[in-house]
C-alpha positions in Angstrom: 28.8 41.9 26.4 31.4 42.5 29.1 33.6 44.8 27.0 30.8 47.5 26.9 31.0 47.9 30.6 34.7 48.4 31.0 34.9 52.1 30.0 35.4 54.5 32.9 34.5 57.6 30.9 32.6 60.5 32.7 30.5 63.4 31.6 33.8 65.4 31.2 34.8 63.4 28.1 31.4 63.5 26.6 31.1 67.3 27.0 34.5 68.0 25.6 33.9 65.9 22.5 30.4 67.3 22.0 31.8 70.9 22.2 34.2 69.8 19.5 31.4 68.3 17.4 28.8 71.1 17.6 30.9 74.3 18.1 34.6 74.0 17.1 34.3 71.8 14.0 31.3 73.6 12.5 32.8 77.1 13.0 36.5 76.5 12.5 36.6 73.7 10.0 33.3 73.4 8.1 33.0 77.2 8.2 36.2 79.2 8.1 38.6 76.5 6.8 36.3 75.2 4.1 35.6 78.7 2.9 39.3 79.4 2.7 39.9 76.2 0.8 37.1 76.9 -1.6 38.7 80.2 -2.5 42.0 78.4 -3.1 40.8 75.4 -5.1 37.7 77.0 -6.7 36.0 73.6 -6.1 33.6 72.7 -3.3 34.4 69.0 -3.9 38.2 69.5 -3.3 37.6 71.9 -0.5 35.1 69.6 1.2 37.3 66.5 0.8 40.3 68.2 2.3 38.2 69.6 5.1 36.8 66.1 5.7 40.4 64.7 5.9 41.3 67.4 8.4 38.1 66.6 10.3 39.1 62.9 10.4 42.5 63.8 11.9 40.9 66.2 14.4 38.3 63.7 15.6 40.6 60.7 15.7 43.2 62.7 17.7 40.5 64.1 20.0 39.2 60.6 20.8 42.7 59.4 21.5 43.6 62.4 23.7 40.3 62.7 25.5 38.9 59.2 25.8 41.8 56.7 25.4 45.2 58.0 26.5 44.0 59.3 30.0 42.7 55.9 30.8 45.5 53.9 29.2 43.0 52.4 26.8 44.0 51.0 23.4 42.0 51.6 20.2 40.4 48.2 20.8 38.3 50.0 23.5 36.3 51.8 20.8 35.8 48.7 18.8 38.8 48.6 16.4 39.4 44.9 16.1 38.2 41.9 14.1 34.7 40.3 14.3 33.4 36.8 13.7 33.3 35.7 10.1 29.7 34.5 10.4 28.6 38.1 10.8 29.4 38.9 7.1 25.9 37.7 6.1 24.4 40.3 8.4 26.6 43.0 7.0 25.0 42.2 3.6 21.5 42.0 5.0 21.8 45.4 6.9 23.3 47.0 3.8 20.3 45.9 1.7 17.9 47.1 4.4 19.7 50.5 4.6 19.6 50.9 0.8 15.9 50.0 0.5 14.9 52.2 3.5 17.0 55.1 2.2 15.3 55.0 -1.2 11.9 55.0 0.4 12.7 57.8 2.9 14.4 60.1 0.3 11.4 59.6 -2.0 9.0 60.6 0.7 11.0 63.7 1.6 11.2 64.7 -2.1 7.4 64.6 -2.2 7.3 67.3 0.4 9.8 69.3 -1.5 12.6 68.9 1.1 15.7 69.0 -0.9 19.4 68.5 -0.3 22.1 71.1 0.3 25.4 69.2 -0.3 28.1 71.4 -1.9 30.4 68.5 -2.6 27.7 66.5 -4.4 26.7 69.5 -6.5 30.3 70.2 -7.4 30.8 66.6 -8.5 27.7 66.7 -10.6 28.9 69.8 -12.4 32.3 68.4 -13.3 32.2 64.7 -13.6 35.6 63.1 -14.5 37.7 60.2 -13.1 39.7 62.4 -10.8 36.7 64.0 -9.3 34.9 60.7 -9.0 37.9 59.2 -7.2 38.2 62.2 -4.9 34.5 62.0 -4.1 34.6 58.2 -3.6 37.6 58.3 -1.3 36.0 61.1 0.8 32.6 59.5 1.1 33.5 55.8 1.2 36.8 55.7 3.1 37.6 58.9 5.1 34.1 59.7 6.5 33.1 56.1 7.5 36.4 55.6 9.3 36.4 58.6 11.6 32.6 58.8 12.0 32.4 55.1 13.2 35.3 55.7 15.6 33.6 58.7 17.1 29.8 58.3 16.8 29.8 54.6 17.5 33.1 53.7 19.1 32.9 56.5 21.6 29.5 58.2 21.6 27.3 55.1 21.3 29.4 53.3 23.8 29.3 56.2 26.3 25.5 56.3 26.2 25.3 52.5 26.2 27.4 52.2 29.3 25.8 55.0 31.2 22.1 54.6 30.2 21.6 51.3 28.5 20.9 49.8 25.0 17.9 51.8 23.8 19.1 55.3 25.0 22.5 54.4 23.5 21.0 53.6 20.1 18.7 56.6 20.2 20.9 59.4 21.4 24.0 58.5 19.4 21.8 58.3 16.3 20.2 61.7 17.0 23.6 63.3 17.4 24.8 61.6 14.2 21.7 63.0 12.4 22.1 66.6 13.7 25.6 66.9 12.5 24.4 66.3 8.9 22.2 69.4 8.8 21.6 71.1 6.4 21.2 68.1 4.2 17.6 67.9 5.3 16.2 65.3 2.9 18.7 62.7 4.1 18.3 63.3 7.9 15.9 60.4 8.3 18.4 58.2 6.5 21.2 59.4 8.8 19.1 58.4 11.8 18.3 54.9 10.5 21.9 54.4 9.4 23.1 55.5 12.9 20.8 52.9 14.4 22.1 50.2 12.1 25.8 51.0 12.6 25.3 51.1 16.4 23.5 47.8 16.4 26.3 46.1 14.4 28.7 47.4 17.1 26.4 46.1 19.8 26.3 42.6 18.2 29.9 42.2 17.2 31.8 44.5 19.7 33.6 45.9 16.7 33.0 49.0 14.7 34.4 47.4 11.5 31.1 46.0 10.3 29.6 49.5 10.6 32.5 50.9 8.7 32.0 48.4 5.9 28.3 49.1 5.6 28.8 52.8 5.9 31.6 52.9 3.3 29.8 50.7 0.9 26.5 52.6 1.2 28.3 56.0 0.7 30.3 54.6 -2.2 27.2 53.4 -4.0 25.7 56.9 -3.5 28.7 58.5 -5.1 28.5 56.2 -8.1 24.8 56.8 -8.5 25.4 60.5 -8.3 27.8 60.4 -11.2 25.4 58.5 -13.5 22.2 60.2 -12.5 
C-alpha cells in the first residue's frame, strides 16, 4: 500500500509524542487534573469524562503540530478518509471476534483474581441513571475511539510500519496501546488484541475509520453491559 510509505517522520516525532503519552498526560492530566476535577464534581465519571475530552484535544493537537503541520500533511496522512464499502462485512467479523476473545480473556484473568481498577466504571455502577449512562457512553464510544485511533494507529502504528515493517508495527503499537491502559490489569490482554485488530483494519483499508467503528461499538456495548450487570 503506497500510502504507508509516504510519511517522512523521524525518531524526533516519535519521541516527542511518546513523552506526551507516558509522562505529560499521566502526570498532568490523568493525575493532577483529574484529581482536581474529582474534587469539583465529586464524581469520578464526570471527572474522567472531562479529562478524556481534554486528552482528546491534547492528543489531536499534538499529532497535528508534531506530525502533520511540519510536513504539510493533511489529516488523510493518518488515515482519516473513507474506505471501500465491501469492508463493512469485515468490520462486523472483527467486532464479533473481539467480543468473543474479550469474554474469554477477561474470564481467564478473573480466575486468577486479577481485577479491574477503573474509577469511571465504578462510579457509573454506583449511580446509574440516563445522564450518567449517556456521559459514560459518549466518553467510551465516541471520544476515546476517535483520538486513540488517530494517535495509536494513525500515527504510532504507521510510524513503526514505515520504519520497521508490518509485524513490528502491529506488535509495538499494540504494546504501547496496552501499557497506557494500566492499571486496568484484567483488560490488558484485551487491549493488546484490540490494538492488533484496529491496526490490521488500518493496514487493509488505509483508513482508521473501520478501527474507530469497531472500537466505538465495542466500548459502547461494554458501557451498556456495565449498566445492566
